[in-house]
Kinemage of the C-alpha trace (Angstrom):
@kinemage 1
@onewidth
@group {chain A} dominant
@subgroup {mainchain}
@vectorlist {calphas} color= white
{ca met a 1} P 0.143 0.246 -0.064
{ca thr a 2} L 2.780 2.164 0.126
{ca thr a 3} L 6.056 3.040 -1.659
{ca ile a 4} L 7.521 3.545 1.932
{ca leu a 5} L 7.851 -0.215 2.393
{ca asn a 6} L 10.425 -0.064 -0.475
{ca arg a 7} L 12.648 2.564 1.582
{ca val a 8} L 12.709 -0.021 4.559
{ca ile a 9} L 14.982 -2.200 2.526
{ca ala a 10} L 16.709 0.436 0.325
{ca ala a 11} L 19.673 1.500 2.735
{ca val a 12} L 20.689 -2.099 3.108
{ca ala a 13} L 20.167 -2.744 -0.754
{ca cys a 14} L 22.269 0.040 -1.755
{ca ala a 15} L 25.187 -0.977 0.645
{ca val a 16} L 25.254 -4.405 -0.959
{ca leu a 17} L 24.523 -3.698 -4.528
{ca cys a 18} L 27.048 -0.808 -4.808
{ca ser a 19} L 30.023 -2.732 -3.066
{ca pro a 20} L 32.890 -3.287 -5.583
{ca val a 21} L 32.724 -7.037 -4.969
{ca phe a 22} L 29.234 -6.947 -6.309
{ca leu a 23} L 29.647 -4.600 -9.018
{ca thr a 24} L 32.620 -6.396 -10.603
{ca ala a 25} L 31.456 -9.918 -10.028
{ca gln a 26} L 30.369 -10.190 -13.761
{ca thr a 27} L 32.154 -8.827 -16.716
{ca ser a 28} L 30.018 -10.425 -19.526
{ca pro a 29} L 26.365 -11.035 -20.011
{ca ala a 30} L 25.299 -12.691 -16.844
{ca pro a 31} L 22.826 -15.674 -16.834
{ca glu a 32} L 21.615 -14.550 -13.553
{ca cys a 33} L 19.886 -11.578 -15.139
{ca arg a 34} L 18.017 -13.869 -17.245
{ca glu a 35} L 16.951 -16.090 -14.372
{ca val a 36} L 15.791 -13.037 -12.408
{ca ser a 37} L 13.739 -11.661 -15.311
{ca glu a 38} L 12.061 -15.006 -15.714
{ca ser a 39} L 11.199 -15.250 -12.100
{ca ile a 40} L 9.962 -11.600 -12.101
{ca arg a 41} L 7.619 -12.385 -15.048
{ca ser a 42} L 6.338 -15.514 -13.549
{ca ile a 43} L 5.560 -13.698 -10.219
{ca met a 44} L 3.837 -10.880 -12.027
{ca lys a 45} L 1.599 -13.327 -13.911
{ca ala a 46} L 0.833 -15.050 -10.719
{ca his a 47} L 0.015 -12.184 -8.227
{ca val a 48} L -0.297 -8.735 -9.877
{ca phe a 49} L -3.610 -7.400 -8.469
{ca asp a 50} L -5.459 -7.348 -11.847
{ca pro a 51} L -4.224 -9.864 -14.696
{ca ser a 52} L -5.884 -7.805 -17.418
{ca val a 53} L -3.162 -5.150 -16.763
{ca leu a 54} L -0.634 -7.681 -18.216
{ca ser a 55} L -2.167 -7.534 -21.650
{ca ser a 56} L -2.042 -3.556 -21.882
{ca pro a 57} L 0.140 -2.199 -24.549
{ca ala a 58} L 1.929 -0.261 -21.567
{ca tyr a 59} L 2.753 -3.365 -19.762
{ca gln a 60} L 3.866 -5.358 -22.897
{ca thr a 61} L 6.225 -2.580 -23.808
{ca ile a 62} L 8.060 -2.508 -20.597
{ca asp a 63} L 8.069 -6.368 -20.362
{ca arg a 64} L 9.973 -6.549 -23.567
{ca glu a 65} L 12.356 -3.788 -22.283
{ca ile a 66} L 13.121 -6.036 -19.160
{ca val a 67} L 13.590 -9.055 -21.221
{ca glu a 68} L 15.960 -7.179 -23.386
{ca leu a 69} L 17.770 -5.787 -20.591
{ca ser a 70} L 18.134 -9.265 -19.025
{ca leu a 71} L 20.076 -10.375 -22.247
{ca gln a 72} L 22.510 -7.468 -22.176
{ca cys a 73} L 23.203 -6.913 -18.442
{ca arg a 74} L 26.585 -7.593 -17.451
{ca asp a 75} L 25.761 -7.960 -13.507
{ca leu a 76} L 22.919 -8.126 -11.288
{ca ala a 77} L 23.765 -4.676 -9.732
{ca ser a 78} L 23.192 -2.942 -13.232
{ca phe a 79} L 20.219 -4.904 -13.939
{ca val a 80} L 18.584 -3.865 -10.528
{ca glu a 81} L 19.287 -0.294 -11.036
{ca glu a 82} L 17.917 -0.193 -14.677
{ca phe a 83} L 14.920 -2.210 -13.802
{ca asn a 84} L 13.913 0.190 -11.231
{ca thr a 85} L 14.574 3.129 -13.506
{ca arg a 86} L 12.199 1.844 -16.230
{ca trp a 87} L 9.378 0.903 -13.643
{ca lys a 88} L 9.530 4.383 -12.308
{ca asn a 89} L 7.361 5.387 -15.362
{ca gly a 90} L 5.723 1.953 -15.662
{ca pro a 91} L 2.043 1.181 -16.186
{ca tyr a 92} L 1.374 0.986 -12.484
{ca ser a 93} L 3.074 1.881 -9.302
{ca his a 94} L 4.725 -0.026 -6.465
{ca val a 95} L 6.998 -2.179 -8.491
{ca arg a 96} L 10.589 -2.175 -7.258
{ca leu a 97} L 13.323 -4.689 -7.125
{ca asp a 98} L 15.933 -4.936 -4.192
{ca arg a 99} L 18.510 -7.027 -2.616
{ca ala a 100} L 16.843 -8.854 0.195
{ca arg a 101} L 18.061 -8.525 3.587
{ca met a 102} L 15.553 -11.141 5.003
{ca ser a 103} L 12.795 -13.317 3.354
{ca ala a 104} L 9.795 -11.950 2.365
{ca glu a 105} L 7.876 -13.674 5.155
{ca gln a 106} L 10.367 -12.155 7.544
{ca thr a 107} L 10.140 -8.750 6.157
{ca ala a 108} L 6.197 -8.998 6.491
{ca arg a 109} L 6.789 -9.940 10.242
{ca tyr a 110} L 9.274 -7.065 10.681
{ca leu a 111} L 7.032 -4.521 9.186
{ca asp a 112} L 4.217 -5.148 11.512
{ca thr a 113} L 6.442 -4.701 14.517
{ca met a 114} L 8.977 -2.027 13.389
{ca ser a 115} L 9.519 1.578 14.623
{ca val a 116} L 10.757 4.027 12.097
{ca pro a 117} L 14.199 5.466 13.108
{ca arg a 118} L 13.163 9.023 13.070
{ca pro a 119} L 9.774 10.385 14.368
{ca gly a 120} L 7.133 9.530 12.017
{ca ala a 121} L 4.871 12.318 13.115
{ca val a 122} L 5.556 15.497 14.797
{ca leu a 123} L 3.524 18.131 16.709
{ca thr a 124} L 4.474 21.819 16.562
{ca trp a 125} L 2.673 24.975 17.166
{ca asn a 126} L 2.421 27.976 15.009
{ca asn a 127} L 1.326 30.432 17.731
{ca asp a 128} L -1.932 28.965 18.974
{ca ile a 129} L -2.422 26.624 15.736
{ca pro a 130} L -1.292 23.040 16.228
{ca val a 131} L 0.678 21.508 13.077
{ca leu a 132} L 0.763 17.692 12.924
{ca thr a 133} L 3.467 16.785 10.290
{ca val a 134} L 3.122 13.092 9.386
{ca tyr a 135} L 6.030 12.002 7.416
{ca thr a 136} L 5.095 8.286 7.119
{ca met a 137} L 2.465 5.948 7.551
{ca met a 138} L 4.764 3.244 8.890
{ca gly a 139} L 5.874 2.436 12.310
{ca arg a 140} L 4.314 1.484 15.560
{ca asn a 141} L 5.846 4.640 17.171
{ca thr a 142} L 4.205 6.802 14.278
{ca ile a 143} L 0.915 5.377 15.403
{ca thr a 144} L 1.607 6.272 19.159
{ca gln a 145} L 2.980 9.843 18.149
{ca ile a 146} L -0.218 10.502 16.178
{ca thr a 147} L -2.425 9.596 19.121
{ca asp a 148} L -0.273 11.644 21.647
{ca ala a 149} L -0.498 14.665 19.234
{ca tyr a 150} L -4.231 14.672 19.292
{ca thr a 151} L -4.249 14.273 23.008
{ca ala a 152} L -2.152 17.386 23.221
{ca val a 153} L -4.193 19.412 20.750
{ca gln a 154} L -7.389 18.389 22.554
{ca ala a 155} L -5.919 19.314 25.900
{ca lys a 156} L -5.185 22.691 24.777
{ca asn a 157} L -8.721 23.032 23.186
{ca ala a 158} L -7.144 24.262 19.945
{ca lys a 159} L -9.716 25.677 17.583
{ca ala a 160} L -8.155 24.341 14.311
{ca leu a 161} L -5.581 21.909 13.474
{ca ile a 162} L -3.269 21.547 10.261
{ca ile a 163} L -2.245 18.050 9.144
{ca asp a 164} L 0.851 18.189 6.984
{ca leu a 165} L 1.122 15.394 4.578
{ca arg a 166} L 3.316 17.025 1.896
{ca lys a 167} L 6.302 14.953 2.414
{ca asn a 168} L 4.379 11.469 3.131
{ca glu a 169} L 4.908 8.832 0.582
{ca gly a 170} L 2.719 6.222 2.262
{ca gly a 171} L 3.326 3.134 4.314
{ca ala a 172} L 0.481 1.126 6.206
{ca phe a 173} L -1.759 1.620 9.083
{ca ala a 174} L -0.640 4.829 10.996
{ca val a 175} L -3.431 6.141 8.714
{ca arg a 176} L -6.010 4.508 11.110
{ca pro a 177} L -5.447 6.976 14.234
{ca leu a 178} L -5.106 9.889 11.784
{ca val a 179} L -8.453 9.557 10.599
{ca gly a 180} L -9.846 7.845 13.687
{ca his a 181} L -9.358 10.620 16.100
{ca leu a 182} L -11.436 12.880 13.834
{ca leu a 183} L -14.589 10.584 13.932
{ca ser a 184} L -17.768 10.546 15.955
{ca ser a 185} L -19.105 7.509 14.006
{ca asn a 186} L -17.948 4.960 11.596
{ca leu a 187} L -16.785 5.990 8.335
{ca glu a 188} L -16.745 3.735 5.321
{ca thr a 189} L -14.187 4.829 2.885
{ca gly a 190} L -13.736 2.198 -0.021
{ca val a 191} L -12.549 -1.304 -0.799
{ca phe a 192} L -9.395 -3.006 -1.663
{ca leu a 193} L -9.545 -5.443 -4.596
{ca ser a 194} L -7.326 -8.243 -5.706
{ca arg a 195} L -6.859 -10.913 -8.124
{ca pro a 196} L -9.546 -13.289 -7.104
{ca trp a 197} L -12.109 -10.305 -7.609
{ca phe a 198} L -10.725 -9.271 -10.995
{ca asn a 199} L -10.562 -12.983 -12.077
{ca asp a 200} L -14.461 -13.298 -11.774
{ca his a 201} L -15.438 -9.527 -12.334
{ca ser a 202} L -14.817 -7.083 -15.161
{ca gly a 203} L -15.258 -3.907 -12.892
{ca ile a 204} L -15.434 -2.408 -9.426
{ca pro a 205} L -18.269 -3.632 -7.058
{ca asp a 206} L -21.365 -1.710 -6.822
{ca ser a 207} L -22.794 -0.372 -3.472
{ca asn a 208} L -25.115 -3.318 -3.131
{ca ile a 209} L -22.371 -5.751 -3.092
{ca ile a 210} L -20.170 -3.647 -0.816
{ca arg a 211} L -23.073 -3.292 1.703
{ca thr a 212} L -23.126 -7.109 2.197
{ca leu a 213} L -19.473 -7.223 3.307
{ca pro a 214} L -18.360 -7.320 6.730
{ca ala a 215} L -16.047 -4.300 7.761
{ca trp a 216} L -12.238 -5.517 7.541
{ca asp a 217} L -10.603 -5.069 10.941
{ca gly a 218} L -7.297 -7.060 10.797
{ca trp a 219} L -5.123 -3.744 10.619
{ca ser a 220} L -1.591 -5.476 10.272
{ca ile a 221} L 0.238 -5.802 7.163
{ca arg a 222} L 0.357 -9.484 7.134
{ca thr a 223} L -3.251 -9.944 7.869
{ca phe a 224} L -4.067 -7.618 5.311
{ca trp a 225} L -1.988 -9.510 2.646
{ca asn a 226} L -3.487 -12.686 3.597
{ca asp a 227} L -7.043 -11.481 3.816
{ca val a 228} L -7.347 -9.446 0.524
{ca gln a 229} L -5.380 -12.101 -1.588
{ca ser a 230} L -7.801 -14.738 -0.175
{ca asn a 231} L -11.052 -12.813 -0.056
{ca gly a 232} L -10.546 -10.758 -3.384
{ca ile a 233} L -12.252 -7.706 -1.669
{ca leu a 234} L -11.916 -5.926 1.600
{ca arg a 235} L -14.225 -3.210 2.841
{ca ile a 236} L -12.565 -0.576 4.737
{ca val a 237} L -14.488 1.019 7.685
{ca phe a 238} L -12.662 3.609 10.005
{ca thr a 239} L -13.889 3.811 13.752
{ca pro a 240} L -13.960 6.488 16.022
{ca met a 241} L -10.797 6.725 18.613
{ca ala a 242} L -10.327 8.583 21.759
{ca pro a 243} L -9.707 11.388 22.124
{ca gln a 244} L -11.871 12.886 19.348
{ca tyr a 245} L -10.881 16.209 18.049
{ca thr a 246} L -13.821 18.187 16.891
{ca gly a 247} L -12.103 21.612 15.835
{ca gln a 248} L -11.747 22.685 12.103
{ca val a 249} L -9.054 20.507 10.330
{ca phe a 250} L -6.806 21.684 7.225
{ca val a 251} L -4.856 19.074 5.334
{ca leu a 252} L -1.897 19.959 3.190
{ca thr a 253} L -0.821 17.852 0.236
{ca ser a 254} L 1.726 17.547 -2.695
{ca lys a 255} L 2.515 15.818 -5.786
{ca arg a 256} L 4.624 13.529 -3.317
{ca thr a 257} L 1.624 12.654 -1.086
{ca ala a 258} L 1.228 9.003 -2.145
{ca ser a 259} L -0.251 5.599 -1.342
{ca ala a 260} L -1.532 5.133 2.241
{ca ala a 261} L -1.203 8.962 2.554
{ca glu a 262} L -3.702 9.385 -0.451
{ca leu a 263} L -6.131 7.040 1.354
{ca ala a 264} L -5.861 9.314 4.521
{ca val a 265} L -6.498 12.429 2.256
{ca asp a 266} L -9.782 10.837 0.688
{ca ala a 267} L -10.996 9.532 3.846
{ca leu a 268} L -10.514 12.883 5.626
{ca lys a 269} L -12.127 14.711 2.825
{ca met a 270} L -15.126 12.397 3.473
{ca thr a 271} L -15.574 13.502 7.104
{ca gly a 272} L -17.212 16.625 5.602
{ca arg a 273} L -15.183 18.861 7.918
{ca val a 274} L -11.716 18.853 6.522
{ca thr a 275} L -10.306 21.347 3.974
{ca val a 276} L -7.645 19.866 1.997
{ca ile a 277} L -5.235 22.416 0.575
{ca gly a 278} L -2.266 22.042 -2.071
{ca glu a 279} L -1.543 19.865 -4.940
{ca arg a 280} L -3.240 16.820 -6.447
{ca thr a 281} L -1.747 13.747 -4.700
{ca ala a 282} L 0.578 11.238 -6.581
{ca gly a 283} L -1.958 8.810 -7.862
{ca lys a 284} L 0.105 5.898 -6.511
{ca met a 285} L -2.426 3.956 -4.277
{ca leu a 286} L -1.898 0.385 -4.688
{ca ser a 287} L -0.805 -2.063 -2.092
{ca gln a 288} L 2.626 -4.004 -2.537
{ca lys a 289} L 3.662 -7.321 -1.371
{ca met a 290} L 7.421 -8.524 -1.302
{ca tyr a 291} L 8.247 -11.754 -3.142
{ca asp a 292} L 11.602 -13.826 -3.052
{ca ile a 293} L 13.430 -14.443 -6.213
{ca pro a 294} L 16.764 -16.140 -7.188
{ca his a 295} L 20.182 -14.728 -6.268
{ca gly a 296} L 19.080 -13.010 -3.259
{ca leu a 297} L 16.909 -10.553 -4.654
{ca gln a 298} L 13.164 -9.469 -3.719
{ca leu a 299} L 10.454 -8.101 -5.852
{ca ser a 300} L 7.626 -5.630 -4.645
{ca leu a 301} L 4.677 -5.698 -6.713
{ca pro a 302} L 0.955 -4.568 -6.197
{ca val a 303} L -1.250 -7.023 -5.030
{ca ala a 304} L -4.405 -5.023 -4.372
{ca asp a 305} L -6.038 -1.896 -5.995
{ca tyr a 306} L -7.942 0.543 -4.009
{ca val a 307} L -11.282 2.188 -5.041
{ca ala a 308} L -12.533 4.942 -2.617
{ca lys a 309} L -16.140 5.631 -2.028
{ca his a 310} L -15.565 9.405 -2.419
{ca ser a 311} L -12.872 9.684 -5.104
{ca gly a 312} L -13.111 6.278 -7.038
{ca arg a 313} L -9.972 4.744 -8.188
{ca ile a 314} L -6.862 6.760 -7.003
{ca glu a 315} L -4.103 4.892 -8.878
{ca gly a 316} L -3.126 7.107 -11.818
{ca arg a 317} L -5.360 9.783 -10.648
{ca gly a 318} L -4.648 11.130 -7.236
{ca val a 319} L -6.948 13.063 -4.881
{ca thr a 320} L -7.977 16.712 -5.870
{ca pro a 321} L -7.454 19.113 -3.068
{ca ser a 322} L -10.606 21.287 -1.817
{ca val a 323} L -8.174 24.356 -2.475
{ca ile a 324} L -5.673 24.057 -5.240
{ca val a 325} L -2.389 25.978 -4.613
{ca pro a 326} L 1.427 25.144 -5.112
{ca ser a 327} L 2.499 22.808 -2.198
{ca asp a 328} L 4.966 25.524 -0.858
{ca ser a 329} L 2.069 27.982 -0.388
{ca ala a 330} L -0.441 25.420 1.256
{ca met a 331} L 0.734 26.213 4.925
{ca ala a 332} L 0.149 29.978 4.362
{ca lys a 333} L -3.079 29.293 2.645
{ca ala a 334} L -4.244 27.166 5.639
{ca leu a 335} L -3.205 29.784 8.119
{ca glu a 336} L -4.909 32.475 6.069
{ca leu a 337} L -8.263 30.618 6.252
{ca ile a 338} L -7.900 29.930 9.830
{ca lys a 339} L -7.373 33.616 10.446
{ca lys a 340} L -10.432 34.653 8.328
{ca gly a 341} L -12.576 31.893 9.922
{ca ser a 342} L -11.599 33.431 13.510
{ca glu a 343} L -12.440 36.932 12.376
{ca lys a 344} L -15.856 36.115 11.246
{ca gln a 345} L -16.607 34.640 14.692
């Protein structure tokens, strides 16, 4: 569900892939590259969220490019680098190849229990206006930091709150408290859809089908991946969390706001009392899972799509702000609107 999952592995991957030993291990076309390419194609065909995307001209083009790359590459490091470069502009988001520091199963367990090394959410004050900057949706500490921030804001009876998601590229379930502390009743936001759904249906489910589904309440990465790939469809409903903040809310976005952060922006708009200010979000709203492939590599690919009740499909489209301004002007605009609101009272 998030590009940020790739960053958990990236530092270790770079250290290994860029080492002189790894880079010079091959000086002629490497058969390992062909094995990796074949494994990637096989996993894509078996697990990508919607098998119909594999027949699209855009996918067919990049698939040919990767095959050609595998026949020309001189070492795995260059193959990984070029693969990721090609997929930055691929037909769908959340595809990445990295050197594995642990198995895919171990990674899933780690992601459910990890804390991010730097604060994932920070509360500051602009005079009497609280600003909650959420940098990632990953990390158990981020979840705690968000709840602590709402507690502090509520204790000071702040009239307005600014939530800054301009640098948030996604993650996982820190989105839950970010939305939950603003709710007084349940909020149904959308559905995740995976291969079993698309194998049997040509489009998205209508509201009659969705109403028959129980609300999904797993709220862990491992549980999510298992449930969405088994069931084909998950109905997402946010529930109220204490303390409940009832003041004005302004959410700041940029073109970098992606993945789970986009889910959050859309859900916050659905509350009916949040003003979103900034740029249209990245349009990278798929949920990814890691798969082990030969030669110590790991492939991340999207196993579920998200269709929001408010905005529809977000992948490739993004979420449109209520007030569109350049992202670097969003904070000033929010403070301006708060000031105007106070003057009218």
